[in-house]
C-alpha positions as CSV (number, residue, x, y, z in Angstrom):
1,M,-7.6,4.0,-0.4
2,P,-8.5,0.3,-0.6
3,G,-8.5,-0.9,-4.2
4,G,-8.0,2.6,-5.5
5,R,-5.2,4.5,-7.1
6,L,-3.0,6.8,-5.0
7,D,-2.1,10.3,-6.1
8,A,1.2,10.4,-4.1
9,T,4.5,8.5,-4.0
10,A,3.9,5.2,-2.2
11,H,6.2,2.5,-1.0
12,A,5.0,-1.0,-0.4
13,F,6.2,-4.3,1.1
14,A,5.3,-7.4,-1.0
15,P,5.8,-10.7,0.8
16,L,7.1,-13.5,-1.5
17,D,4.6,-16.0,-0.2
18,G,1.7,-14.6,-2.3
19,S,-0.2,-13.5,0.8
20,G,-0.7,-9.9,-0.4
21,P,-1.3,-8.0,-3.7
22,S,1.2,-8.8,-6.5
23,P,3.9,-6.3,-7.4
24,A,1.9,-5.6,-10.6
25,E,-1.2,-4.8,-8.6
26,L,0.7,-2.6,-6.2
27,G,2.1,-0.7,-9.3
28,R,-1.4,-0.3,-10.7
29,R,-2.4,1.2,-7.3
30,G,0.4,3.7,-7.5
31,A,3.3,2.1,-5.6
32,T,6.6,3.5,-7.0
33,R,8.9,1.3,-4.9
34,I,8.2,-2.3,-3.9
35,T,10.4,-4.3,-1.6
36,S,10.3,-7.9,-0.4
37,G,12.4,-7.5,2.7
38,P,15.2,-10.0,3.2
39,G,13.2,-12.9,1.7
40,L,14.6,-12.8,-1.8
41,Q,18.2,-12.5,-0.6
42,R,17.7,-15.4,1.8
43,R,16.3,-17.6,-1.0
44,A,19.2,-16.7,-3.3
45,T,21.7,-17.4,-0.5
46,E,20.2,-20.8,0.2
47,A,20.2,-21.7,-3.5
48,L,23.9,-20.8,-3.8
49,R,24.7,-22.9,-0.7
50,G,23.0,-25.8,-2.5
51,I,25.0,-25.2,-5.7
52,A,28.2,-24.9,-3.7
53,A,27.5,-28.2,-1.9
54,G,27.1,-29.9,-5.3
55,R,23.4,-30.3,-5.3
56,T,20.6,-28.4,-7.1
57,E,17.0,-28.3,-6.4
58,R,14.4,-27.0,-8.8
59,R,11.1,-25.6,-7.6
């Protein structure tokens, strides 16, 4: 149901690059579980590698 609300449990994938609806929008449409795949874990791991190497980068 494009742009509408679902009347059932829905699971959605939300890319972290902003190419799809926001998690808030997916929630408004009825999503009850939203995942971002391994992207968030990969970003956190890379940030920790930078910290461990003695450098930090702010985005």
